[in-house]
KOLSEKE-286784 format. One record per residue: residue in one letter; x, z, y of N, C-alpha, C in turn. Coordinates in steps of 0.1 Angstrom, whole numbers, padded with zeros to 4 digits, always signed. Atoms other than C-alpha are relative to their C-alpha. Layout:
N
aXZYXZYXZY ...
***
This chain:
226
m+0010-0008-0009+0991-1415+1425-0011+0005-0009 i+0011-0006+0008+0966-1391+1410-0014-0006+0004 k+0014+0005-0002+0930-1404+1406-0010+0011-0002 l+0011-0010+0001+0900-1383+1413-0013-0006-0004 s+0014+0005+0002+0864-1385+1402-0007-0002+0013 k+0008+0003-0012+0839-1397+1427-0004+0013+0007 r+0004-0013-0005+0827-1361+1432+0012+0007+0007 l-0012-0006-0006+0862-1347+1439+0005-0007+0012 k-0004+0009-0011+0871-1376+1461-0009+0002+0012 t+0010-0002-0012+0840-1370+1483+0003+0014+0006 i-0003-0013-0006+0849-1333+1486+0013-0001+0008 a-0013+0002-0007+0885-1343+1496-0002-0006+0014 n+0003+0007-0013+0871-1364+1524-0003+0010+0011 y+0004-0010-0010+0859-1332+1542+0011+0010+0003 v-0011-0009-0003+0892-1314+1542+0008-0005+0012 n-0008+0003-0012+0910-1313+1575+0015-0002-0002 s-0015+0003+0002+0946-1325+1579+0009+0012+0001 n-0009-0012-0001+0959-1290+1588-0006+0011-0008 a+0007-0011+0008+0938-1271+1562+0010+0008-0008 r-0007-0009+0009+0951-1241+1544-0012+0005-0009 i+0012-0001+0008+0927-1242+1515+0002+0010-0012 v+0000-0007+0013+0917-1220+1486-0011-0008-0008 d+0009+0008+0009+0901-1240+1458-0004+0009-0011 i+0005-0010+0009+0880-1216+1438-0006-0006-0012 g+0005+0007+0012+0874-1226+1402+0007-0014-0001 c-0009+0012-0002+0903-1251+1405+0001-0009-0012 d-0002+0007+0013+0903-1261+1368+0014-0005-0001 h-0013+0005+0002+0933-1284+1364+0007-0003+0013 a-0006+0002-0014+0941-1285+1402+0001-0014+0004 l-0002+0014-0004+0936-1322+1405-0004-0003+0014 l+0004+0001-0014+0918-1319+1438+0012+0004+0009 d-0011-0005-0008+0946-1298+1452+0013-0009+0000 i-0011+0009+0001+0973-1321+1440-0002-0012+0008 y+0003+0012-0008+0956-1351+1455+0001+0003+0015 l+0000-0003-0014+0952-1333+1489+0014+0002+0005 v-0014-0002-0005+0988-1321+1493+0009-0012-0002 s-0007+0012+0002+1001-1354+1480-0002-0010+0011 n+0004+0010-0011+0983-1373+1507+0001+0005+0014 n-0002-0006-0013+0989-1349+1535+0010+0012-0001 p-0010-0010+0001+1021-1328+1538-0003+0013+0008 n+0003-0012-0008+1005-1304+1563-0010+0009-0007 i+0010-0008+0007+0979-1292+1538+0007+0009-0010 k-0005-0010+0010+0987-1260+1518-0012+0005-0008 a+0011-0003+0008+0966-1250+1489+0003+0012-0009 i+0000-0010+0010+0959-1219+1468-0011-0004-0010 a+0009+0004+0010+0943-1228+1435-0003+0012-0009 v+0004-0013+0007+0923-1200+1418-0009-0004-0011 d+0009+0001+0012+0907-1198+1384+0000+0012-0008 v+0000-0012+0008+0896-1171+1361+0005-0003-0014 k-0004+0004+0014+0907-1190+1330+0015-0003+0000 e-0015+0002+0001+0944-1188+1320+0003-0014-0005 g-0002+0013+0006+0941-1220+1300-0001-0011+0011 a+0002+0009-0011+0929-1239+1331+0013+0000+0009 l-0012-0001-0009+0958-1226+1352+0013-0005-0007 s-0011+0005+0007+0983-1234+1325+0001-0015+0001 q+0000+0014-0002+0972-1270+1326+0003-0004+0014 a-0002+0002-0015+0971-1269+1364+0015+0000+0003 r-0015-0002-0003+1008-1257+1364+0007-0012-0005 k-0007+0012+0005+1018-1286+1342-0002-0012+0009 n+0003+0011-0009+1000-1311+1365+0008+0001+0013 i-0007-0002-0013+1016-1296+1396+0015-0003-0002 v-0014+0003+0002+1051-1299+1381+0001-0015-0002 k+0000+0015+0003+1043-1335+1369+0000-0007+0013 y+0001+0007-0013+1034-1345+1405+0009+0006+0011 k-0010-0006-0008+1062-1324+1420-0005+0005+0014 v+0006-0006-0012+1040-1304+1445+0001+0015-0001 q+0000-0015+0002+1051-1269+1435+0001+0008+0013 e-0002-0007-0013+1060-1260+1471-0013+0001+0008 a+0013+0001-0008+1025-1269+1484-0012+0007-0006 i+0011-0006+0007+1003-1253+1458+0004+0013-0007 d-0002-0013+0005+1001-1216+1449-0011+0003-0011 l+0010-0002+0011+0984-1209+1415-0003+0015-0001 r+0003-0015+0002+0965-1175+1411-0011+0001-0010 l+0010-0004+0010+0946-1160+1383-0009+0011+0005 g+0009-0010-0006+0915-1142+1395-0014-0005+0002 d+0014+0003-0003+0879-1141+1405-0003-0003+0014 g+0004+0004-0014+0870-1160+1437+0011+0004+0010 l-0008-0004-0011+0884-1145+1469+0007+0013-0002 d-0006-0013+0003+0896-1113+1452+0015+0000+0001 v-0014+0001+0000+0931-1126+1450+0006-0007+0012 i-0003+0007-0012+0932-1140+1485+0001+0010+0012 e+0000-0007-0012+0943-1125+1518-0006-0008+0011 k+0007+0008-0010+0923-1135+1549+0009-0008+0009 s-0010+0007-0009+0954-1146+1568+0005-0013-0006 e-0006+0011+0007+0962-1172+1542-0008-0013+0001 i+0009+0012+0001+0932-1196+1545-0008-0002+0012 n+0010+0004-0010+0910-1215+1569-0010-0009-0006 t+0010+0008+0006+0891-1235+1544-0002+0005-0014 v+0004-0005+0014+0872-1225+1512-0007-0012-0007 i+0007+0010+0008+0863-1251+1485-0005+0007-0013 i+0005-0005+0013+0840-1241+1457-0009-0011-0005 s+0008+0011+0005+0826-1268+1435-0002+0002-0015 g+0003-0001+0015+0810-1269+1400-0005+0013-0005 l+0005-0013+0004+0797-1234+1401-0015+0001+0003 g+0014-0002-0003+0761-1222+1402-0002+0007+0014 c+0003-0007-0013+0745-1210+1435+0002+0015+0000 p-0002-0015+0000+0743-1173+1425+0015+0004+0000 k-0014-0003+0001+0780-1173+1417+0008-0003+0013 i-0006+0004-0013+0790-1191+1449-0003+0011+0011 l+0004-0010-0010+0770-1166+1470+0006+0013-0003 e-0007-0013+0004+0785-1137+1451+0014+0000+0005 i-0014+0001-0004+0820-1149+1458+0001+0001+0015 l-0001+0000-0014+0813-1154+1495-0005+0014+0006 t+0006-0012-0006+0792-1123+1502+0008+0013-0004 n-0008-0011+0004+0814-1099+1482+0013+0001+0007 n-0013+0000-0007+0844-1109+1503-0002-0005+0014 k+0003+0005-0013+0829-1115+1537+0012+0002+0010 d-0012-0003-0009+0860-1100+1554+0011-0010-0002 k-0010+0010+0002+0881-1127+1538-0003-0013+0007 l+0004+0012-0007+0862-1153+1558+0003+0000+0015 t-0002-0002-0015+0874-1141+1592+0006-0013+0006 n-0006+0011-0006+0896-1171+1597-0004-0014-0006 v+0004+0012+0007+0877-1196+1576-0010-0008+0009 d+0009+0009-0008+0862-1224+1597-0008-0009-0008 d+0007+0010+0008+0852-1247+1569-0003+0006-0014 l+0004-0002+0013+0833-1241+1537-0005-0013-0006 i+0004+0012+0006+0830-1271+1514-0005+0003-0014 l+0007-0006+0012+0805-1263+1487-0008-0011-0008 q+0007+0009+0009+0791-1282+1457-0006+0009-0011 s+0007-0009+0010+0766-1261+1437-0006-0008-0011 n+0007+0007+0011+0754-1271+1403-0014+0004-0001 t+0013-0004+0001+0722-1252+1408-0005+0005+0014 d+0007-0006-0011+0697-1242+1435+0007-0002+0013 y-0007+0003-0013+0715-1259+1464-0009+0001+0012 f+0009-0003-0011+0683-1256+1484+0002+0014+0006 s-0002-0014-0005+0687-1218+1486+0014+0002+0006 l-0013-0002-0004+0724-1221+1492+0001-0001+0015 r-0001+0002-0014+0719-1234+1527-0003+0012+0009 k+0005-0011-0008+0700-1205+1541+0009+0012-0001 q-0008-0012+0002+0722-1178+1526+0014-0002+0006 v-0013+0002-0006+0755-1194+1537-0001+0000+0016 c+0002+0000-0014+0741-1200+1572-0002+0015+0005 a+0002-0014-0004+0732-1162+1573+0014+0007+0001 l-0014-0005-0001+0770-1156+1569+0007-0004+0013 g-0006+0004-0013+0776-1172+1603+0006-0014+0000 y-0005+0014+0001+0780-1209+1594-0012-0009+0003 y+0011+0010-0001+0760-1240+1602+0003-0012-0009 i-0002+0012+0009+0755-1273+1582+0006-0011+0009 a-0007+0011-0008+0780-1298+1596-0002-0014-0006 a+0002+0013+0007+0775-1325+1570-0005+0002-0014 e+0005-0001+0014+0758-1332+1537+0002-0014-0006 e-0001+0013+0006+0763-1360+1512-0004+0001-0014 l+0005+0001+0013+0747-1371+1480+0009-0010-0007 i-0007+0010+0008+0767-1388+1453-0005+0001-0015 k+0004+0000+0013+0758-1399+1418+0011-0004-0009 e-0011+0002+0010+0783-1397+1389-0004+0004-0014 n+0004-0003+0014+0777-1399+1352-0014+0004-0001 n+0014-0002+0000+0740-1400+1359-0004+0014+0005 i+0003-0012-0007+0741-1367+1378+0001-0001+0015 i-0001+0000-0015+0733-1363+1415+0006+0013+0005 y-0007-0012-0005+0756-1339+1433-0003+0000+0015 v+0002-0002-0014+0749-1324+1467+0013+0007+0005 i-0012-0006-0005+0781-1317+1487-0003+0004+0015 i+0004-0005-0014+0777-1296+1519+0013+0006+0007 n-0011-0005-0008+0803-1289+1546-0006+0009+0011 f+0005-0010-0010+0795-1257+1565+0012+0003+0010 k-0010-0004-0010+0814-1248+1597-0004+0012+0007 k+0003-0013-0006+0816-1215+1615-0007-0002+0013 g+0009+0001-0011+0789-1211+1641-0014+0002-0004 t+0015-0002+0004+0751-1209+1643-0008-0012+0006 k+0010+0010-0004+0723-1234+1646-0014+0004-0005 k+0014-0004+0005+0685-1230+1643-0005-0012-0009 y+0005+0010+0009+0669-1247+1614-0015+0003-0004 k+0013-0002+0005+0634-1252+1602+0001+0003-0015 s-0001-0004+0014+0625-1239+1567+0002-0012-0009 k-0001+0012+0008+0623-1275+1554+0015-0005+0001 d-0014+0004+0000+0659-1281+1566+0008+0008-0010 y-0007-0008+0010+0671-1252+1545-0004-0005-0014 l+0005+0004+0013+0650-1264+1516+0006-0014-0004 f-0004+0014+0004+0660-1301+1517+0012-0005+0006 g-0012+0005-0006+0689-1304+1540-0003-0008+0013 p+0003+0007-0012+0687-1315+1577+0005-0014+0001 f-0005+0013+0000+0709-1345+1573-0006-0009-0011 l+0005+0008+0011+0696-1356+1539-0015-0004+0003 r+0014+0003-0003+0660-1354+1552-0001-0011+0010 q+0000+0011-0011+0669-1376+1582+0004-0013-0006 e-0004+0013+0006+0687-1402+1562-0010-0005-0010 r+0011+0004+0010+0661-1402+1534+0004-0012-0008 s-0005+0011+0008+0682-1424+1512-0007-0001-0013 k+0006+0002+0013+0671-1438+1478+0005+0011-0009 l-0006-0011+0009+0694-1412+1461-0008+0013+0004 y+0007-0012-0004+0676-1385+1481-0014+0000-0006 i+0013+0001+0006+0642-1397+1469+0001+0002-0015 e-0002-0002+0014+0655-1398+1434+0002+0015-0004 l-0003-0014+0002+0668-1362+1437-0013+0008+0001 i+0013-0007-0002+0634-1350+1450-0009-0002-0012 n+0008+0003+0011+0616-1367+1422+0005+0007-0013 y-0006-0007+0011+0640-1352+1397-0004+0015+0000 e+0004-0014-0002+0634-1317+1411-0015+0003-0003 l+0014-0001+0002+0597-1322+1411-0004-0001-0015 q+0002+0001+0014+0597-1333+1375+0004+0013-0008 k-0004-0013+0007+0617-1302+1364-0010+0011+0002 k+0009-0011-0003+0594-1279+1382-0014-0001-0006 e+0013+0002+0007+0562-1295+1368+0001+0003-0015 i-0002-0003+0014+0576-1292+1333+0001+0015-0002 l-0001-0014+0001+0585-1256+1339-0013+0007+0002 y+0014-0005-0003+0550-1249+1353-0008+0000-0012 l+0008+0001+0012+0534-1260+1321+0005+0009-0011 q-0006-0008+0010+0557-1238+1301-0002+0015+0003 i+0002-0014-0004+0549-1205+1320-0014+0004-0005 p+0013-0006+0004+0521-1185+1303-0009+0003+0012 r+0010-0002-0011+0489-1182+1324+0000+0015+0005 k+0000-0014-0005+0493-1144+1325+0010+0003+0011 y-0009-0002-0010+0522-1147+1348-0005-0007+0013 v+0007+0007-0011+0500-1155+1378+0009-0002+0012 l-0008+0001-0012+0524-1148+1406+0011-0010-0001 k-0010+0010+0003+0552-1168+1390-0005-0014+0001 r+0006+0013+0000+0529-1197+1385-0004-0005+0014 q+0004+0003-0013+0516-1195+1420+0012-0004+0009 k-0012+0004-0008+0551-1195+1435+0005-0014-0004 l-0004+0013+0005+0560-1225+1414-0009-0011+0005 r+0009+0010-0005+0529-1243+1425+0003-0003+0015 i-0004+0002-0015+0539-1238+1462+0012-0009+0001 e-0012+0008+0000+0573-1252+1454-0002-0015-0003 i+0004+0013+0004+0558-1282+1437-0007-0008+0011 l+0007+0006-0011+0535-1289+1466+0010-0004+0012 k-0010+0003-0011+0565-1288+1491+0007-0013-0004 l-0007+0012+0004+0583-1314+1470-0009-0012+0001 k+0010+0011-0001+0552-1336+1468-0002-0004+0015 n+0002+0003-0014+0547-1334+1506+0013-0006+0006 e-0012+0006-0005+0584-1343+1512+0001-0014-0005 l+0000+0014+0005+0580-1374+1490-0010-0008+0008 k+0011+0008-0007+0548-1384+1510+0004-0002+0015 r-0004+0001-0014+0565-1379+1544+0005-0014+0003 k-0004+0014-0004+0569-1412+1563+0013+0000+0007 s-0013+0000-0007+0598-1402+1585+0004+0014+0003 
***
């Protein structure tokens, strides 16, 4: 049985049993192999822009004998996907701007997509608002720590909900749970922004002012009692 990292295993937990997934930036397709091996109803399209990654993915798929359940495609994001093929999109390990680019450039491909399972390496605060603007709401969020890195995994579902600005910024479920890992993440973000603030020359007044506001929001979130 294939073994996944803690991050990928957490992502796998959000995939429905009847999912027709596209895994964008699939790397060696370990997540896809795990999913189809554990549920014969799941079908996967594994996409990557790197030929080397797909070559290794192909070897892994043959090794675990799941050729019939996984379709490998070389390409950028949803460009190589037809909207009728999928109901679930998984994107993990990419930066927020790239994730948003993939989704917004191919909004028509999301017609039948009920689930987005996203793990951004950067700016996950901004990710929530932009994805919700595409017609999704935040169904679940989870923090995990692996190799001394805190990851934010968000499951969006098709539909709409109203959120406060702080919910977009920090996450409605994460704010409510207020776990030790959440506090650690806020402290980490605060430290990063304070260091950055000291590095910005004083002549960049607006940039410094914007960052001061962000720092204040983080500090207020840490002070919040409930």
